[in-house]
TIRO-2110 file (N, C-alpha, C; in Angstrom, 1 decimal):
// TIRO-2110
46.2, -27.5, 2.8, N, 1, A
47.3, -27.3, 2.6, CA, 1, A
48.0, -28.1, 3.1, C, 1, A
53.1, -27.7, 6.8, N, 2, A
54.3, -27.8, 6.5, CA, 2, A
54.5, -28.2, 7.7, C, 2, A
59.8, -34.1, 15.7, N, 3, A
60.3, -33.0, 14.6, CA, 3, A
61.0, -32.7, 13.0, C, 3, A
63.0, -32.0, 12.2, N, 4, A
62.4, -31.8, 11.3, CA, 4, A
62.5, -32.8, 10.2, C, 4, A
62.0, -34.4, 10.1, N, 5, A
62.0, -34.9, 8.6, CA, 5, A
60.8, -34.6, 9.0, C, 5, A
59.7, -34.2, 9.6, N, 6, A
58.1, -34.0, 9.4, CA, 6, A
58.5, -33.3, 8.6, C, 6, A
59.2, -32.7, 9.8, N, 7, A
58.7, -30.6, 8.7, CA, 7, A
59.6, -30.5, 7.1, C, 7, A
61.3, -30.7, 7.3, N, 8, A
62.1, -30.9, 6.3, CA, 8, A
61.6, -30.4, 5.2, C, 8, A
61.1, -32.0, 5.1, N, 9, A
60.2, -32.7, 3.3, CA, 9, A
59.7, -31.7, 2.5, C, 9, A
58.6, -31.1, 4.0, N, 10, A
57.8, -30.4, 3.4, CA, 10, A
58.3, -28.9, 3.3, C, 10, A
59.0, -27.9, 3.6, N, 11, A
59.4, -26.7, 4.3, CA, 11, A
59.6, -26.1, 2.5, C, 11, A
59.9, -26.9, 1.0, N, 12, A
59.8, -26.2, 0.7, CA, 12, A
58.0, -25.4, -0.1, C, 12, A
57.3, -26.7, 0.1, N, 13, A
55.8, -26.4, -0.3, CA, 13, A
55.1, -25.5, 0.8, C, 13, A
55.7, -26.1, 2.6, N, 14, A
54.8, -25.4, 3.3, CA, 14, A
55.5, -23.9, 2.8, C, 14, A
56.6, -23.2, 2.7, N, 15, A
57.2, -21.9, 2.8, CA, 15, A
56.4, -21.7, 1.2, C, 15, A
55.9, -22.5, 0.6, N, 16, A
55.3, -21.6, -0.6, CA, 16, A
53.7, -21.5, -0.5, C, 16, A
53.0, -22.4, 0.2, N, 17, A
51.7, -22.6, 1.2, CA, 17, A
51.8, -21.0, 2.1, C, 17, A
52.8, -20.8, 2.2, N, 18, A
52.5, -19.5, 3.5, CA, 18, A
53.3, -18.1, 3.2, C, 18, A
53.5, -18.4, 1.7, N, 19, A
53.9, -17.0, 1.1, CA, 19, A
52.6, -16.4, -0.2, C, 19, A
53.7, -15.9, -1.1, N, 20, A
52.2, -15.3, -1.6, CA, 20, A
52.6, -16.2, -3.2, C, 20, A
53.1, -17.3, -3.3, N, 21, A
53.5, -17.8, -4.1, CA, 21, A
51.4, -19.3, -3.8, C, 21, A
51.3, -18.3, -2.7, N, 22, A
49.9, -19.5, -3.0, CA, 22, A
49.1, -19.2, -3.7, C, 22, A
48.0, -20.5, -3.8, N, 23, A
47.2, -19.3, -5.0, CA, 23, A
45.5, -20.1, -4.9, C, 23, A
44.6, -19.2, -5.2, N, 24, A
43.1, -20.1, -4.9, CA, 24, A
42.7, -21.3, -5.5, C, 24, A
43.7, -21.7, -6.3, N, 25, A
43.2, -23.2, -7.1, CA, 25, A
43.8, -24.2, -6.2, C, 25, A
44.2, -23.8, -5.0, N, 26, A
44.4, -25.5, -4.1, CA, 26, A
43.0, -26.2, -3.7, C, 26, A
42.8, -27.3, -3.5, N, 27, A
41.4, -28.0, -3.4, CA, 27, A
41.0, -27.3, -2.0, C, 27, A
41.5, -27.2, -0.9, N, 28, A
41.5, -26.8, 0.2, CA, 28, A
40.8, -25.7, 0.9, C, 28, A
41.1, -24.7, -1.2, N, 29, A
40.7, -23.2, -1.0, CA, 29, A
39.2, -23.0, -1.7, C, 29, A
38.8, -24.3, -2.2, N, 30, A
37.7, -23.6, -3.0, CA, 30, A
36.5, -23.7, -2.8, C, 30, A
35.7, -22.7, -2.7, N, 31, A
34.5, -22.6, -2.8, CA, 31, A
33.2, -23.5, -3.2, C, 31, A
33.5, -23.8, -4.6, N, 32, A
32.6, -25.0, -5.1, CA, 32, A
33.2, -25.7, -6.2, C, 32, A
32.6, -26.4, -6.7, N, 33, A
32.7, -27.3, -7.5, CA, 33, A
33.2, -28.5, -6.4, C, 33, A
33.6, -29.8, -7.0, N, 34, A
33.4, -31.1, -6.2, CA, 34, A
34.6, -30.7, -4.2, C, 34, A
35.8, -29.8, -4.6, N, 35, A
36.5, -29.3, -4.0, CA, 35, A
35.8, -28.8, -2.5, C, 35, A
35.0, -28.2, -2.9, N, 36, A
34.7, -27.1, -2.3, CA, 36, A
34.6, -27.2, -1.0, C, 36, A
34.4, -26.4, 0.0, N, 37, A
34.1, -26.4, 1.5, CA, 37, A
32.9, -25.3, 1.6, C, 37, A
32.4, -25.9, 2.7, N, 38, A
31.1, -24.6, 3.1, CA, 38, A
31.2, -23.3, 4.0, C, 38, A
31.9, -22.9, 4.2, N, 39, A
33.0, -22.1, 5.1, CA, 39, A
33.4, -21.1, 3.4, C, 39, A
33.3, -20.4, 3.5, N, 40, A
33.7, -19.5, 2.0, CA, 40, A
34.3, -17.7, 2.9, C, 40, A
35.2, -18.1, 2.6, N, 41, A
36.7, -17.4, 3.6, CA, 41, A
36.2, -15.9, 3.2, C, 41, A
36.3, -14.3, 3.6, N, 42, A
36.0, -13.4, 3.3, CA, 42, A
37.3, -12.8, 2.5, C, 42, A
36.8, -11.9, 1.4, N, 43, A
38.4, -11.7, 0.5, CA, 43, A
39.4, -10.8, 1.3, C, 43, A
40.4, -11.6, 0.5, N, 44, A
41.5, -10.8, 1.5, CA, 44, A
41.5, -9.4, 1.5, C, 44, A
42.4, -8.9, 2.4, N, 45, A
42.7, -7.4, 2.6, CA, 45, A
43.5, -6.9, 2.5, C, 45, A
43.4, -6.2, 1.7, N, 46, A
44.8, -5.2, 1.4, CA, 46, A
45.6, -4.3, 2.4, C, 46, A
46.3, -4.2, 3.1, N, 47, A
47.1, -3.3, 3.7, CA, 47, A
48.8, -3.1, 4.1, C, 47, A
49.0, -1.7, 4.5, N, 48, A
49.7, -2.2, 4.8, CA, 48, A
50.6, -2.1, 6.3, C, 48, A
49.5, -2.5, 6.7, N, 49, A
49.9, -3.1, 8.3, CA, 49, A
51.0, -3.9, 8.6, C, 49, A
51.3, -3.8, 9.8, N, 50, A
52.4, -4.6, 10.2, CA, 50, A
51.7, -6.4, 9.7, C, 50, A
52.6, -7.1, 9.2, N, 51, A
52.2, -8.9, 9.5, CA, 51, A
51.9, -9.4, 10.2, C, 51, A
52.4, -8.3, 11.8, N, 52, A
52.7, -9.6, 13.2, CA, 52, A
51.8, -8.6, 14.0, C, 52, A
50.7, -9.1, 14.4, N, 53, A
49.7, -8.0, 15.7, CA, 53, A
50.7, -8.5, 16.9, C, 53, A
50.4, -8.2, 18.3, N, 54, A
50.8, -8.5, 19.5, CA, 54, A
50.8, -9.6, 20.1, C, 54, A
52.0, -10.4, 20.4, N, 55, A
52.4, -11.2, 20.9, CA, 55, A
52.0, -12.1, 19.5, C, 55, A
52.2, -12.5, 18.5, N, 56, A
51.6, -12.8, 17.7, CA, 56, A
53.4, -13.9, 16.8, C, 56, A
53.9, -14.7, 16.4, N, 57, A
55.6, -14.9, 16.4, CA, 57, A
55.7, -15.8, 15.2, C, 57, A
56.8, -16.1, 14.8, N, 58, A
56.8, -17.7, 13.5, CA, 58, A
57.5, -16.8, 13.0, C, 58, A
58.1, -17.8, 12.4, N, 59, A
58.3, -17.4, 10.6, CA, 59, A
57.3, -17.9, 9.2, C, 59, A
56.5, -18.1, 9.9, N, 60, A
55.3, -18.2, 8.6, CA, 60, A
54.0, -16.9, 8.9, C, 60, A
54.3, -16.2, 10.1, N, 61, A
53.0, -15.4, 10.1, CA, 61, A
53.2, -13.9, 9.1, C, 61, A
54.3, -13.7, 8.1, N, 62, A
54.0, -13.1, 7.0, CA, 62, A
53.2, -13.5, 6.2, C, 62, A
52.8, -14.7, 6.2, N, 63, A
51.5, -14.6, 5.0, CA, 63, A
50.6, -14.4, 5.6, C, 63, A
50.6, -14.2, 6.7, N, 64, A
49.1, -13.9, 7.2, CA, 64, A
48.7, -12.3, 7.5, C, 64, A
49.8, -11.2, 6.7, N, 65, A
49.7, -9.8, 6.5, CA, 65, A
48.1, -9.5, 5.9, C, 65, A
47.4, -8.7, 7.3, N, 66, A
46.5, -7.7, 6.5, CA, 66, A
45.1, -9.0, 6.6, C, 66, A
45.3, -10.2, 7.7, N, 67, A
44.5, -10.5, 8.0, CA, 67, A
44.0, -11.2, 9.4, C, 67, A
45.0, -10.8, 10.4, N, 68, A
44.9, -11.1, 11.3, CA, 68, A
43.9, -10.4, 11.6, C, 68, A
43.5, -9.3, 12.1, N, 69, A
42.6, -8.7, 12.5, CA, 69, A
41.4, -9.0, 11.9, C, 69, A
40.7, -9.4, 10.9, N, 70, A
39.5, -10.1, 10.5, CA, 70, A
39.4, -11.3, 11.1, C, 70, A
40.5, -12.6, 11.5, N, 71, A
40.3, -13.3, 12.0, CA, 71, A
40.6, -13.5, 13.3, C, 71, A
40.4, -12.3, 14.0, N, 72, A
40.5, -12.0, 15.8, CA, 72, A
38.9, -11.5, 16.0, C, 72, A
38.0, -11.5, 14.9, N, 73, A
36.7, -11.2, 15.3, CA, 73, A
35.8, -12.9, 14.6, C, 73, A
36.9, -14.0, 14.0, N, 74, A
35.6, -14.6, 14.0, CA, 74, A
36.2, -16.2, 14.6, C, 74, A
35.0, -16.5, 14.6, N, 75, A
35.8, -18.2, 16.0, CA, 75, A
36.0, -19.0, 14.8, C, 75, A
37.4, -20.3, 15.4, N, 76, A
38.3, -20.6, 15.1, CA, 76, A
38.1, -21.2, 14.1, C, 76, A
37.7, -21.8, 13.4, N, 77, A
37.5, -22.3, 12.5, CA, 77, A
37.5, -21.4, 10.9, C, 77, A
36.6, -20.3, 11.1, N, 78, A
36.3, -19.2, 10.5, CA, 78, A
37.4, -18.6, 10.3, C, 78, A
38.0, -18.4, 11.4, N, 79, A
39.6, -17.8, 11.5, CA, 79, A
40.2, -18.8, 10.2, C, 79, A
40.2, -19.8, 10.7, N, 80, A
41.2, -20.9, 9.8, CA, 80, A
41.4, -20.2, 8.1, C, 80, A
39.3, -20.5, 7.8, N, 81, A
39.5, -20.6, 6.3, CA, 81, A
39.6, -18.7, 5.8, C, 81, A
39.5, -17.7, 7.2, N, 82, A
39.9, -16.5, 6.8, CA, 82, A
41.6, -16.2, 6.4, C, 82, A
42.8, -17.8, 7.1, N, 83, A
43.9, -17.7, 6.7, CA, 83, A
44.3, -17.8, 5.2, C, 83, A
43.4, -18.6, 4.6, N, 84, A
44.3, -18.6, 3.3, CA, 84, A
44.8, -19.7, 2.9, C, 84, A
45.7, -20.6, 4.2, N, 85, A
46.7, -21.3, 4.5, CA, 85, A
46.7, -23.1, 5.3, C, 85, A
45.2, -22.8, 5.9, N, 86, A
44.7, -23.7, 6.1, CA, 86, A
43.0, -24.5, 6.0, C, 86, A
43.2, -24.5, 4.6, N, 87, A
41.8, -25.2, 3.9, CA, 87, A
41.5, -26.4, 3.7, C, 87, A
42.9, -27.1, 4.3, N, 88, A
42.6, -28.6, 3.8, CA, 88, A
42.2, -29.2, 5.8, C, 88, A
42.3, -28.0, 6.6, N, 89, A
42.0, -28.5, 7.9, CA, 89, A
40.7, -28.0, 8.4, C, 89, A
40.5, -26.9, 7.4, N, 90, A
38.8, -26.6, 7.4, CA, 90, A
38.3, -27.7, 6.9, C, 90, A
38.7, -28.4, 6.1, N, 91, A
37.2, -29.4, 4.9, CA, 91, A
37.7, -30.4, 6.0, C, 91, A
38.5, -30.6, 6.8, N, 92, A
38.6, -32.3, 7.7, CA, 92, A
37.6, -31.7, 9.1, C, 92, A
37.5, -30.9, 9.1, N, 93, A
36.8, -30.6, 10.7, CA, 93, A
35.6, -30.5, 10.0, C, 93, A
34.6, -30.1, 9.1, N, 94, A
33.5, -29.8, 8.6, CA, 94, A
33.2, -31.3, 7.9, C, 94, A
34.1, -32.0, 7.1, N, 95, A
34.0, -33.6, 6.9, CA, 95, A
33.4, -33.8, 7.9, C, 95, A
34.1, -33.8, 9.3, N, 96, A
34.2, -34.2, 10.4, CA, 96, A
32.4, -34.3, 10.9, C, 96, A
32.5, -33.4, 11.0, N, 97, A
31.3, -32.8, 11.3, CA, 97, A
31.8, -31.9, 13.0, C, 97, A
33.0, -32.2, 13.3, N, 98, A
33.4, -30.9, 14.1, CA, 98, A
33.6, -29.4, 14.1, C, 98, A
33.0, -28.8, 13.3, N, 99, A
33.4, -27.4, 12.8, CA, 99, A
32.2, -26.6, 13.8, C, 99, A
31.4, -27.2, 13.9, N, 100, A
30.2, -26.7, 14.9, CA, 100, A
30.7, -26.3, 16.4, C, 100, A
31.1, -27.6, 16.8, N, 101, A
31.2, -27.7, 18.5, CA, 101, A
32.7, -26.7, 18.4, C, 101, A
33.9, -27.0, 17.4, N, 102, A
34.6, -26.0, 17.2, CA, 102, A
34.0, -24.1, 18.1, C, 102, A
34.0, -24.2, 16.8, N, 103, A
33.2, -22.6, 16.6, CA, 103, A
32.1, -22.4, 17.8, C, 103, A
31.4, -23.4, 18.4, N, 104, A
30.6, -22.9, 19.4, CA, 104, A
31.3, -22.7, 20.8, C, 104, A
32.8, -23.6, 20.8, N, 105, A
33.3, -23.6, 22.4, CA, 105, A
33.6, -22.3, 22.8, C, 105, A
33.4, -22.4, 24.0, N, 106, A
33.5, -20.9, 24.6, CA, 106, A
35.1, -20.8, 24.9, C, 106, A
36.1, -21.3, 24.7, N, 107, A
37.5, -21.0, 25.0, CA, 107, A
38.6, -22.5, 24.8, C, 107, A
39.0, -23.0, 23.2, N, 108, A
40.1, -23.6, 23.0, CA, 108, A
41.3, -23.0, 22.5, C, 108, A
42.2, -24.1, 22.7, N, 109, A
43.4, -23.7, 21.7, CA, 109, A
44.0, -24.7, 20.8, C, 109, A
43.7, -24.7, 19.4, N, 110, A
44.2, -25.7, 18.1, CA, 110, A
45.2, -25.4, 17.2, C, 110, A
45.6, -26.0, 17.1, N, 111, A
47.1, -26.8, 16.5, CA, 111, A
46.6, -27.4, 14.9, C, 111, A
47.1, -26.3, 14.1, N, 112, A
46.4, -26.6, 13.3, CA, 112, A
47.4, -26.9, 12.1, C, 112, A
47.3, -27.9, 10.7, N, 113, A
48.6, -27.8, 10.3, CA, 113, A
48.2, -27.1, 9.3, C, 113, A
49.1, -26.8, 8.4, N, 114, A
48.9, -26.0, 6.7, CA, 114, A
48.4, -27.3, 5.9, C, 114, A
48.1, -26.6, 4.6, N, 115, A
47.6, -27.6, 3.5, CA, 115, A
48.0, -28.8, 2.9, C, 115, A
49.7, -28.4, 2.7, N, 116, A
51.0, -29.5, 2.8, CA, 116, A
51.0, -30.7, 3.5, C, 116, A
50.8, -30.2, 5.0, N, 117, A
50.9, -31.3, 5.8, CA, 117, A
50.3, -32.2, 6.0, C, 117, A
48.5, -31.7, 5.5, N, 118, A
47.6, -33.0, 5.4, CA, 118, A
47.5, -33.4, 3.8, C, 118, A
48.2, -33.3, 3.0, N, 119, A
48.0, -33.3, 1.8, CA, 119, A
49.1, -34.7, 2.1, C, 119, A
50.1, -34.3, 2.7, N, 120, A
51.0, -35.5, 2.9, CA, 120, A
51.0, -36.3, 3.9, C, 120, A
50.0, -36.3, 4.6, N, 121, A
49.0, -37.2, 6.0, CA, 121, A
48.6, -38.3, 5.7, C, 121, A
47.4, -38.0, 4.7, N, 122, A
47.1, -38.6, 4.0, CA, 122, A
45.6, -38.7, 4.4, C, 122, A
44.5, -39.9, 4.5, N, 123, A
43.1, -40.1, 5.1, CA, 123, A
43.1, -40.5, 6.8, C, 123, A
44.0, -41.0, 7.3, N, 124, A
44.6, -40.9, 8.7, CA, 124, A
44.2, -39.3, 9.3, C, 124, A
44.9, -38.3, 8.8, N, 125, A
44.6, -37.3, 9.4, CA, 125, A
43.4, -36.5, 9.4, C, 125, A
42.4, -36.9, 9.2, N, 126, A
41.0, -36.4, 8.9, CA, 126, A
40.1, -37.0, 9.6, C, 126, A
40.7, -38.3, 10.4, N, 127, A
40.2, -39.3, 11.2, CA, 127, A
39.2, -38.1, 12.9, C, 127, A
38.4, -38.4, 12.9, N, 128, A
37.9, -37.4, 14.3, CA, 128, A
39.0, -37.5, 15.4, C, 128, A
39.6, -38.2, 16.1, N, 129, A
40.3, -38.6, 16.8, CA, 129, A
41.5, -37.8, 16.7, C, 129, A
42.0, -38.3, 15.4, N, 130, A
42.9, -37.2, 15.4, CA, 130, A
43.0, -35.6, 15.2, C, 130, A
42.1, -35.2, 14.5, N, 131, A
41.3, -33.6, 15.0, CA, 131, A
41.5, -33.3, 16.1, C, 131, A
41.0, -34.7, 17.1, N, 132, A
40.4, -34.5, 18.3, CA, 132, A
42.5, -33.8, 18.9, C, 132, A
43.0, -34.4, 18.5, N, 133, A
44.4, -34.4, 19.0, CA, 133, A
45.3, -33.2, 19.0, C, 133, A
45.1, -32.2, 17.9, N, 134, A
44.8, -31.2, 18.0, CA, 134, A
44.8, -30.0, 18.3, C, 134, A
43.5, -30.2, 19.6, N, 135, A
42.9, -29.5, 20.1, CA, 135, A
43.1, -29.5, 21.4, C, 135, A
42.8, -28.2, 22.2, N, 136, A
43.3, -28.2, 23.7, CA, 136, A
41.6, -27.5, 24.2, C, 136, A
40.8, -28.3, 25.1, N, 137, A
39.6, -27.3, 25.6, CA, 137, A
40.0, -26.5, 26.5, C, 137, A
41.4, -25.5, 26.5, N, 138, A
41.5, -24.7, 26.9, CA, 138, A
42.3, -23.5, 26.2, C, 138, A
42.0, -22.3, 26.1, N, 139, A
42.8, -21.4, 25.9, CA, 139, A
44.4, -21.0, 26.4, C, 139, A
45.4, -21.4, 25.7, N, 140, A
46.8, -21.0, 25.8, CA, 140, A
47.3, -20.2, 25.0, C, 140, A
48.1, -19.0, 25.6, N, 141, A
48.9, -18.4, 24.7, CA, 141, A
50.4, -19.3, 24.9, C, 141, A
51.6, -19.7, 24.1, N, 142, A
52.7, -19.9, 23.8, CA, 142, A
53.4, -20.0, 25.3, C, 142, A
53.2, -18.8, 26.2, N, 143, A
54.4, -18.8, 27.4, CA, 143, A
53.5, -20.0, 27.9, C, 143, A
52.0, -20.2, 27.7, N, 144, A
51.3, -20.9, 29.1, CA, 144, A
51.7, -22.0, 28.7, C, 144, A
51.5, -22.3, 27.4, N, 145, A
52.3, -23.7, 27.1, CA, 145, A
53.7, -24.4, 27.2, C, 145, A
54.7, -23.6, 27.1, N, 146, A
55.9, -23.7, 27.6, CA, 146, A
55.9, -24.2, 29.2, C, 146, A
55.0, -23.6, 30.1, N, 147, A
55.2, -23.3, 31.7, CA, 147, A
54.3, -25.0, 31.6, C, 147, A
53.1, -25.2, 30.9, N, 148, A
52.3, -26.6, 31.5, CA, 148, A
53.7, -27.7, 31.3, C, 148, A
54.3, -27.8, 29.9, N, 149, A
55.3, -28.6, 29.1, CA, 149, A
54.2, -29.7, 28.4, C, 149, A
53.0, -30.4, 29.0, N, 150, A
52.0, -31.3, 28.4, CA, 150, A
50.6, -31.3, 29.2, C, 150, A
49.7, -31.5, 27.9, N, 151, A
48.6, -30.5, 28.1, CA, 151, A
47.5, -32.1, 27.7, C, 151, A
46.4, -32.2, 28.3, N, 152, A
45.9, -33.5, 27.7, CA, 152, A
44.6, -32.7, 26.8, C, 152, A
44.3, -33.5, 25.2, N, 153, A
43.9, -32.9, 24.3, CA, 153, A
42.4, -33.6, 24.6, C, 153, A
41.8, -33.4, 23.7, N, 154, A
40.6, -33.3, 23.3, CA, 154, A
40.1, -34.5, 22.8, C, 154, A
41.1, -35.2, 22.6, N, 155, A
41.1, -36.8, 22.1, CA, 155, A
41.6, -36.9, 23.5, C, 155, A
41.8, -37.5, 24.3, N, 156, A
41.3, -37.3, 26.1, CA, 156, A
42.2, -39.6, 25.9, C, 156, A
42.2, -40.1, 25.1, N, 157, A
42.7, -41.8, 24.9, CA, 157, A
43.6, -41.6, 24.0, C, 157, A
44.3, -40.6, 23.7, N, 158, A
45.4, -40.1, 22.9, CA, 158, A
47.1, -39.8, 23.5, C, 158, A
46.7, -39.2, 24.8, N, 159, A
48.0, -38.6, 25.8, CA, 159, A
48.0, -37.5, 25.2, C, 159, A
49.0, -36.3, 26.0, N, 160, A
49.0, -35.2, 26.6, CA, 160, A
50.0, -34.9, 24.7, C, 160, A
49.7, -33.1, 24.2, N, 161, A
50.4, -33.1, 23.5, CA, 161, A
52.4, -32.7, 24.3, C, 161, A
52.9, -32.5, 24.3, N, 162, A
53.9, -31.4, 24.9, CA, 162, A
54.8, -30.6, 24.3, C, 162, A
55.2, -29.9, 25.1, N, 163, A
55.5, -28.4, 24.6, CA, 163, A
57.3, -27.8, 25.2, C, 163, A
57.6, -27.6, 24.2, N, 164, A
59.2, -26.8, 24.4, CA, 164, A
60.0, -25.9, 24.0, C, 164, A
60.5, -24.6, 23.7, N, 165, A
61.2, -24.3, 23.4, CA, 165, A
61.1, -23.2, 24.7, C, 165, A
61.4, -21.7, 23.9, N, 166, A
61.3, -20.5, 24.8, CA, 166, A
61.1, -19.2, 23.8, C, 166, A
60.2, -18.5, 24.6, N, 167, A
60.4, -16.9, 24.2, CA, 167, A
59.5, -17.2, 22.8, C, 167, A
60.6, -16.8, 22.3, N, 168, A
59.2, -16.6, 20.4, CA, 168, A
59.3, -18.1, 19.7, C, 168, A
59.8, -18.8, 20.9, N, 169, A
59.7, -20.5, 20.0, CA, 169, A
59.2, -21.5, 20.6, C, 169, A
58.4, -21.8, 19.5, N, 170, A
57.4, -22.8, 20.4, CA, 170, A
57.4, -24.3, 19.7, C, 170, A
57.5, -25.6, 20.4, N, 171, A
57.3, -26.8, 20.1, CA, 171, A
56.4, -27.6, 20.5, C, 171, A
55.8, -28.3, 19.6, N, 172, A
54.7, -29.1, 19.6, CA, 172, A
54.9, -30.5, 19.5, C, 172, A
55.1, -31.3, 20.4, N, 173, A
55.5, -32.3, 20.1, CA, 173, A
57.0, -32.4, 19.2, C, 173, A
57.7, -31.7, 19.8, N, 174, A
59.1, -31.3, 18.8, CA, 174, A
59.0, -31.0, 17.2, C, 174, A
57.9, -30.5, 16.8, N, 175, A
57.2, -30.0, 15.6, CA, 175, A
57.6, -28.6, 16.3, C, 175, A
57.7, -27.3, 14.9, N, 176, A
58.1, -26.0, 15.6, CA, 176, A
56.6, -25.0, 15.2, C, 176, A
57.3, -24.3, 16.0, N, 177, A
54.9, -23.7, 14.8, CA, 177, A
55.8, -22.4, 14.4, C, 177, A
55.1, -22.7, 13.3, N, 178, A
55.4, -21.8, 11.9, CA, 178, A
54.7, -20.3, 12.4, C, 178, A
53.7, -20.1, 13.4, N, 179, A
52.7, -19.0, 13.4, CA, 179, A
51.9, -19.7, 14.2, C, 179, A
52.3, -19.0, 16.1, N, 180, A
51.3, -19.2, 16.8, CA, 180, A
50.9, -17.9, 18.0, C, 180, A
50.2, -18.2, 19.1, N, 181, A
49.3, -16.6, 19.3, CA, 181, A
49.0, -16.0, 18.7, C, 181, A
47.8, -16.5, 17.2, N, 182, A
46.8, -16.0, 16.9, CA, 182, A
45.5, -15.7, 17.3, C, 182, A
44.9, -14.9, 17.7, N, 183, A
43.8, -14.7, 18.4, CA, 183, A
42.9, -14.7, 17.3, C, 183, A
41.1, -15.2, 17.4, N, 184, A
40.4, -16.1, 17.0, CA, 184, A
39.4, -15.3, 18.3, C, 184, A
38.3, -15.8, 17.9, N, 185, A
37.2, -15.2, 19.3, CA, 185, A
37.1, -15.7, 20.0, C, 185, A
37.0, -17.5, 19.8, N, 186, A
37.3, -18.5, 21.1, CA, 186, A
38.4, -18.9, 21.1, C, 186, A
39.2, -18.8, 20.3, N, 187, A
40.5, -19.8, 20.3, CA, 187, A
41.8, -18.9, 20.4, C, 187, A
42.9, -19.5, 20.8, N, 188, A
44.3, -19.3, 20.2, CA, 188, A
44.5, -20.2, 18.9, C, 188, A
45.7, -19.6, 18.4, N, 189, A
45.9, -20.6, 17.1, CA, 189, A
46.7, -20.8, 16.9, C, 189, A
47.3, -21.8, 16.6, N, 190, A
49.0, -22.3, 16.4, CA, 190, A
48.8, -23.2, 14.8, C, 190, A
49.6, -22.3, 14.1, N, 191, A
49.6, -23.2, 12.3, CA, 191, A
50.7, -23.5, 12.5, C, 191, A
51.1, -24.8, 12.3, N, 192, A
52.3, -25.9, 12.1, CA, 192, A
52.3, -26.8, 11.0, C, 192, A
53.6, -27.1, 11.1, N, 193, A
53.9, -27.5, 9.4, CA, 193, A
53.8, -29.0, 9.4, C, 193, A
53.3, -29.8, 10.2, N, 194, A
52.8, -31.2, 9.8, CA, 194, A
51.6, -31.6, 11.0, C, 194, A
51.2, -32.6, 10.4, N, 195, A
49.7, -33.9, 11.5, CA, 195, A
50.9, -33.9, 12.4, C, 195, A
50.0, -34.1, 13.8, N, 196, A
50.3, -34.7, 15.0, CA, 196, A
49.8, -36.1, 15.4, C, 196, A
51.1, -36.9, 15.9, N, 197, A
50.2, -38.1, 15.6, CA, 197, A
49.3, -38.4, 17.0, C, 197, A
48.4, -38.9, 17.5, N, 198, A
47.9, -39.9, 18.4, CA, 198, A
48.7, -40.5, 19.0, C, 198, A
48.9, -40.6, 20.1, N, 199, A
49.5, -41.3, 21.0, CA, 199, A
51.0, -41.0, 21.0, C, 199, A
51.6, -40.1, 20.6, N, 200, A
53.1, -39.9, 20.5, CA, 200, A
53.6, -39.6, 21.9, C, 200, A
53.1, -39.5, 22.7, N, 201, A
53.7, -39.2, 24.4, CA, 201, A
53.1, -40.2, 25.5, C, 201, A
53.4, -40.2, 26.1, N, 202, A
53.0, -40.7, 27.1, CA, 202, A
51.1, -40.6, 28.3, C, 202, A
50.6, -41.6, 28.1, N, 203, A
49.6, -41.1, 28.9, CA, 203, A
49.5, -40.2, 30.3, C, 203, A
END
């Protein structure tokens, strides 16, 4: 399946994609038929546990209620599939044959756009260089990214990602993080509301 010209036009759709109005009928969530992905997310967990675990932050985290514990035990692509808001990103990395390398990496940081953002960005967002621009080959939390200010991505020729904000707020290339510091088995995952453009920042 959301700076805010990029985010604001998607706010309504992203809010829906990150809340209870989401449905299993979106293409990114299909597990059978033409839009199917090969990763089948586990069934949703019904729980009264808090939506936000230790260190996890952001206005979109409520959508992950009951899923964070399961996600923490999975490598990053499978964790994203279990989120039920990142199906388009999962489908894209699978189609580009980078899902297995990501799941097999020892430690990465991933900025995964929600389904609505991928749908708005079009085919360019699914190219390998664009997908690699959303991945850091080190594991950072939000505080580490804020201290660093900028970090080289897996697509080294596309320039670094630039980080801003403080405390419980983080921006990447000016885009606010919707839910951040999400732990996966081999990664820290940040959910964002727009696709990042390679070459945005000076090399």
